[in-house]
N, C-alpha and C positions, 0 to 999 in steps of 0.2 A: 198134148194136145191132139184128138182125133184128125185124121186124115179129112178131106173134103173141103171145100170153100164154104166159111161160115154164111148164113142169111143176112142177112141188112140188118143191122141194128133198130131196135127200137125200144124202147121206154128208157130207164136209165143205164147211165154209160156203165157203171158199176157191174150192174146187174150183167149186163154182156162181158162185161171182161171175166168173171164168173160162171159163166151158165155154161160156155165151151170148153174148160176143165170138166166140168160134171159133165156134158156131156156123155162121154163113154162110160164115167164113174156110176153112171143110173143106171144104163143100158145091164150095166155086171149082174150076173145071178147075183142074190143076197148073199153066197156061202163066201164069194168073192170082196165083196163087200167087207163082210167079218172079218176075210184075211188082211188084206189094206189095215182097216181099223185094228189089227194085233199088229200089225209094221208099226204102224204112228205109234202104238203103245210101246212095242220094244224100242222104238229111236229114242223115246221122251226116258225110259228108263234107264237108255244105254247113255245117253247125252245128260244127265244128272251127273254123271260122276266123269267123262270123258270128256278132258277139254279138246284131241284133237278131232273128233267126233264132232263138235259142237265148230269149230272151225273148217271142216270139211261143208257143213251143210249151209252153214254160212258164205261160203266162195261158191257154191253150187246155186245159193238162191231158192236153200230150202224153205228158208220161213216164207217168201210171198207164194210158193206155189202152194204150201201148206192151208195158207187163209181161206182159199176160196173151200176149199174141203172141207170147213167148219160150221158149213150150212150145208152140206151135204145130208143122207140120210144117217142116221145112227147104225151100228154104231162109230163108222167111220166118222160121223163129225165131231165124238165126243173123243177118238183117239188123237185127231187132229188137231181139236181141243189143248191137250193135256200136252202134245207136243210144245206147242207154240210156248204153252204156260209154261215148263221146261226153259225152253229156251231162250223166253222172256228173262227168266230168272240167272243167265248164261252170258247172255248179249246183247249189247243194244241192238245189231241191229234186226234181231227180231221184236222188238219192241217197235222199232220205225217200220217194221213190214206191215204189221198190224193195225199202229195208227192211221198210216199211210192211205191205206187198203180200206179204212171203215169198220173195222171187226167188234172192236166196243160197241158203239152202236149198232152192230147186228144182233149183237148180245143182248141188247136193251130191246129189240124187237122196233127198232126204228128203221126205216127202209121207205124210199119212194116206191110207188108204185109202176111197177113194171111187169111184162107179162110173164116175169119166172118169180117176181119178190111174195105171191103167195105162197106158192111152191118151197121157198125159202124161208120165211116165217115159220110156216108149218114144222120146218124140220129142225130149225133152232128151239121153238116150244117144246119139240120131243123131246128133242138131246136132253136140255134142261130139267126133265123130268127126274132126271137121277140127281142123287146126293151130289155123287161123285162127279158129274157135268157142271154141275151148282158150283162144288167148291173150285174145280179148273178155273170157270170162268170168273170168280168173284177174285182172283189171283189175277190172272191174268187184268182184269180193271183195271187193277190195285198197281200192275208194272206200269200201265200206259197212261196212268189217273192224273199226270202233270203236264202229256201231252197238250199243246196248245191248240194242234188240228183236230182232235177229240171236241175240246171243248166249242171249238169254232162250229165244225158241225154238232153240235149238238145244240147249239143255240137255233140251230133250223125245226127243230120238234117243239113240241110242248114241255115245259120244264114236269108238268105234275106227272106226263107220263115216263119221261126220262127216270127221272128219282124213283118212282112208283117202282119201276120195273127194275131200277138197281138195289132198293131195297128187298124186290121179291128173292133177289139171288140167293140173299142170307136169310130167308125162311127154311124150315125145316131144323137142323141137326147141323150145321155148319162146321169143316175142323177148325183149329185156331188158325191155322195160314190163313183159310180163307175167309174170316172172319179179319183177321190183318186187312187180307186186299180190299175185303168190302167196306172195310169201314174207311181205309183210305181215300177207296172211291170216291164214297160218298161225300169227306170231308172236301175235296179239290172239287167237287160238283159244285156243294153249297157255296165255297168261297168265289166260284168265279162267277159271273154276274148273281152273284148274290141278292143285291135287290129285286132280281123275278124270281129267283130259283127256291131262294128261301120262304117267300107266303105259297108258293104252290107244292110246298111239303107237306104230306098228308098225315095229320096227329094220328090218323086209324093206323099207317104204316108205321107211325114211331110205338105206338102205344101195343102195336100186334105184336111187331117185329124186333124193332130196336130193344127196348127198353128188356123184355125177356131173356133176349141174349148175352145183354150185356150184364145181367144180374147172374148169368149162370155161368160166364164166361170170367177168368182171372188172368193175372198176367200180363202180358202184350196185347192178347187179342184184346183181354179188358181195356186198355188203353186207348188202341185203335176205334174202337168203339166208343168210346168218350168221349173223343175231338167233335166226329159231327153231331153227336145229342148235346155236345157244350154248345155246340153254334146254334141252335134253334132254342134250347131252353135259355140261353141267354139274353134271347131276344124278347123283349118285352112284350110286340107287339105279337109276335107268334104263338107266344106261350098263353095271353090272354085270349086269344082264338083259339086255342087248344085244351083250352084247362074247361071249359064247358062238356067236352069228351070224354075227356079225363075221369073228368065225376060221374060222369052217367055211366061210364064201366066200372064203377067201384075203385079207379085204381089213383087215387090221389095221394094215398101214402106210399104207394110201389114208386110213385115217380119221384115222392120226395124222396126216398129211399137213393133212388139212382141218383137225386143232387146232393146226397150227403155222400154216397162214395166217390162219385169225381171230387168233389171238395176234399176228402179229405185223400184217392188218388195225388191232386195237384200238390196239395202239402206235402206229402211224401216226398216227390218228385222235385221241389221247391228245395227239401231240407238236401237230399243227397245230393243237389247240385252245388248248391248256395252255403250252405253248413247253417240255415237257420228258416224258419217259417216266414211267407212271404207277410206282409206289410196288407192289411186288408182296405184300410181308409188311403191306401195310394198305393194303386197300382203302376206298375213302368216307373216306382219313384216319384211319379208326380207329386205338385204339390199336394199339400192336403186341404188347404181349402179349395180346390177343385171339387171336391167331393163332397164337404159338406158347404160349402156357398154355391153349390149348382144353382142353375138359374129355377129347375123349376121348384127346387128345396124351398126356391126362397119366396116364390110365387107360392108353394102350399103353405109354410109357416109364417110369411108375413110379419115377419119382426117386428119391423118399424110398427104396425097397427097395433101389434099385441104390446110391447114395452110403452106405449102411448096408453092404451086402456090399464094396463096396470100401474103405470106411473099417477094414474089421476088421481086414486085412493090413496097414495102416503103419504105420512109427515113428510115435509121438506127437513134435509139434514141429516135424515138416517144414511143407514146401510143396507144396499143390496145383492145377496149372494145368488151368484152361477154357479149352479154346479154341471161339471161336466162340460163344460161351458167351449169346445172346440175349439174353433177359429174367431169367436167372439160372434157370433150369428147374432143373439141377444146382446152379450155385452155394451155392444157398441149404440147399438140404437138407446138403451136403458142410460147409458151414460148422457147421451143428445139431451132427454128426454129430463133425464133427473140432475142440472149440472153441477146441484147444489148436496147430493148423497155423494156416499165413494162406493164404487161399484167393486165390487170383488169376483173375480174369478178364478174359479176352483179348475185344474185339471192333472190328469195323472201322465202324459203326454209328454216329451219334452219338444217336438214340434210343433206342438200345438202350443203351450209356451211361450215359445220363441214367436211363432207369430202374433200371438197377440201382443205383446210385447213392443215385435214392429210396427207392429199397426199403431199403438196408442204411441209410440214416439211418431210416427210419421203424421196422424192426425193429434198431437197436440194433445190428446186425452189424459190431463191429469187427475180425472176422478177413478181411474182403471187401475185397479191393481192385478195383477196375475201373481197365483200362489199356485205350490206343487203340492198336491194333497195325496194323503196315503193311502193305503186298502182298510175298508172296512170304518171309515168313518172320517168325516170331515173335521179339519184342523181349527182350531180356534184361531180366532178374525186378531189383526192388528189391534195391538190396546185392548184387546178386551172386548171388542167390540160386538153388540147385538144385532141381525138385522132384520129390518122391518120385512121383507120379504127376499124368500129362498125361493129358485126356480131351478126346474129340473125339466128338459126337454127331449125327448126320446132315451132317455137313461135308464129309467129303473126297467124297462124291457129284455137289457142286456144283462142285467146284475141279477145272477142267480137266486130262484126264490127263497134259499135257506137263509140267503145273506140282506133280502131287503129291508127287513123288518132293522135288522141294527146298524144300514145304510142311513134309513130314513128317521129311527129314534135319535143320533145321532145328529142328524140336522133342527132339531125339538129344542135341543141345547143351544144351540145358534139364535135362536128366534129371538127378539123381543118383546116385550110385553103385548099384546095385540097384533104381533107379525103374522103374517101369512106366508103359506106354502103353496105354490103352484105350481101344477104339472102337467105337461101337457103330451101324450100321449095319442099312439094310436086308438080309435073307435074300437075295434075288433080286443084290445087288452087294459079298457077302463074297469072292467067288474075285477078284473083279477088283482089291476094293481089299487081297487077301491080299498077291497082288502086288505091287503096288503100296508096300506099307509094309514089306517084306520089303528090296525094291531100295535102301530109304533107309538100309538098314542095322538092321534089329529080325527077331528072332528071336521066333516064335508059340509061348505057352506055353497049358498047358490051361485051361480055366477051364470054372465052370457055366453055364449058361446063365437066367441069371435076369429075363432081358425076355423077356416072349412073341413078340411079335410083332416083335423084333427079331432083331441077331446080334450078342453080344456076344462081343470078339475083347481078348484080352491079350497084350503084346509086350513082352520086354524087349532091351536092346542087343544088337549082332553086336557079343562082344569084338575078331573079327576085321576087323570094317567098317575100313574109311580112317576116321580122327576127322573128325567133322563140322565146317564151318565157324564160327568165332567169331558168337554173334546180334548182329545189326545193334543200336544203343540205341534205345528207343522212341521211335517220332513222335513230335512237338510236340501238346500238346493244343487244340484249334478253340473258338473260344467256344462253338459249339452243344452239347458235350460239360458243359458248366456245368450241373448240375442245375437249377438256376433259369433256366434259356433260356427265354426266351418262342415256341416254337416259334408259325409264321405259318401257320398250317394253309391246305391250298390249299381253293380255291372250287370247291365243287362245280358242276358244268356239269348242262346240264339231257338226261334223259333216261337211258340206262342207264348207267351205271359203269364208268369204264373198263378194258378187261382190262389184265391185270399181265405183262409182258413187255418188262421195263426192257431197256436195252442195258447189256453187259456192257464195265464200264469198268477191270476187274480180272482180271488173269489167274489168281491165286492165289483169288478169293473171288468164284466163280461160284453164286450161289444163283438157285436156280429155284423157282417155285411150286408145280414140279412134285415137288420133295422128296416130299410127305408122301404123296403118289397111289403112291410108289415107295416110301417107306421103308414104309409099309401092306401092302405086298405085292397092292395095290389093282390092277386093272385097265389096263395099259397106257396108253388110250383117256383115260382120265379125267386125261391129266396137263392140265388146263385152265389159263387165266394167272387170275389171282385175280379182280383188281376186277369185271370187266364180267362174265364167265360165272357164279359161286357163292361160292366163298372161294379162298384159296390152293394151286393147284396147277397148274403149269404144265409148259412143253414145255422139252426139254431136248435136246440143251446147249446151245442157241443165246440162252434166256431165260437170265437174272440178275437179281439186283437190283442197286441200283447200288454192286458191293463190295461187300456184306454176305457175313459167314459164320454170321449168326443162324441157327438151325435153322428148316426149312422150315417152313411152316404142315400144318395138321393133313390125314388125307387123307380123311373122310368127306365134305368138296363137294369136287368138282375142277373146278371151274370158277366163275367170277364168278356170282353173286345178281342176277337182274334182279327189277327191283322189279317190282310190277303199275302200271306207271303209265298214262297216258292217261286221257280223259276221255271220257265215255260221249256221244254225243252225243245222244241221246234221250234222254228219263226213261223212269222204269220205265212211268207212266200210257202211254205211248204203242204199244200194242201192239193188234196185229192182230185184227182183229175175227174171231173163230171158234170155232166150238162147244168145250166142253171135249176135250183131247186125251188120250191115255193112251199109257206108251213104249212099248208093245208093237206099235203098229197101224201102221208103216210099210213098205212095200210096195219091196224093192229096185229099181232100175231094172233 
């Protein structure tokens, strides 16, 4: 510090603390300032490989002395930022010094007005014009991202400005290390006070910076960028607000590619850690009904109303077949509407079969029969019965196009004379599915539209179509199908839940978590995989659950829900000393 008494403090206390160390530095000739910058960079290079030097710098309080120099004129500021970045990678003392003195927010242009703030902001902005300085700043922010004091201070500023500045540091061509640090910083910024910060995330920033950077990075850098992207794209409200901007820029396909790649990364990560792909329908091993019978899904499909409508024209005492019944969302309303009829539910998932059998036992639904079905075709019904109604809801969208005709054709063999096939699907998919069903030997009939958010299509067998092949026998029951089977739930892995993008094992039963996003006529980009990025909604056609025809999960949440995990390293009492702040008083860099 220079000699002489400092004038009385004015403005922000932090700026007063910084101003006097910089007073003499500012008066130095440019050549001396450059020399100090070289010394700082030299210290950074030496400290990266010398533990004794790091200990000495820590012992002498060098990290706290370097923080004010980060807002000096470049190149001194760039050298100080680099030296601090190296120190933060070697010792917690450097992290504490940067966080407590407010360096992260200075780099983001968040500073209250004072008689020196405009000069400091201008110095920081000039320093960060260089790609190398932005890379160092991104890594520095990554080191302090989980410090509570940083987020408490950030609350005092406009969340849009904070996020915009953080994403701006990732512009250009950041190094892989910078992408890792910047991605980590963004993730923590979005997680802390998520309800306030996520809506403030700009679709333009995501489109112009994060999306192209994610697509061209690989390895750890790609995974680090995936996490904040996943937080945003897994949120239905944010995606619905951002989607018009993506479409206006002609980037819908690019955003869907990002979703596809994120699902693939999460699937590979889950396989590497647990040995198997995650289940799209059961994020975090939650009960299957949590996805298939969520409140918004029941409100959209109105199973009781649909069951009563379909039952009105059926002869008493016949059989009704519910294909891909899931947990019985339509099975049990049909059983209640047709007490004299036999309701047969077909499923390929053992957990779905167990859930329906347990519910039938619990509710005393004696007219409900739950059967396992194999791949490619529906099996023959008990006693060779024929169905007066076959129902498929949100099922055909999950079957590959080349396998749809075969599956639907096998259903024609199970229809009684005059029997009907009812298909409930997303309106956007109805035209393509109509062609597939007609090619399988059905004729469409007019029907009232009683499902607000879906298309109900009704078909009868075409008498001119070639006869279908006889149905195969039912496949053998598995031990896991027994209602008393004790399921071994997967152990929860640390960190974020894995994304649900299981690989397909069946050509006839492709179930993606995207069902709900598509069936609810939501924006296409919300087809995120379930577990990791919010709840079931995934990509299509490559992702599917392990051979399940269970109906897809609900639309409102489009991706994995991220827990607000992470431990803040600083206690709330570790606030930096400053005068009271106001939200409105920051000066832009």
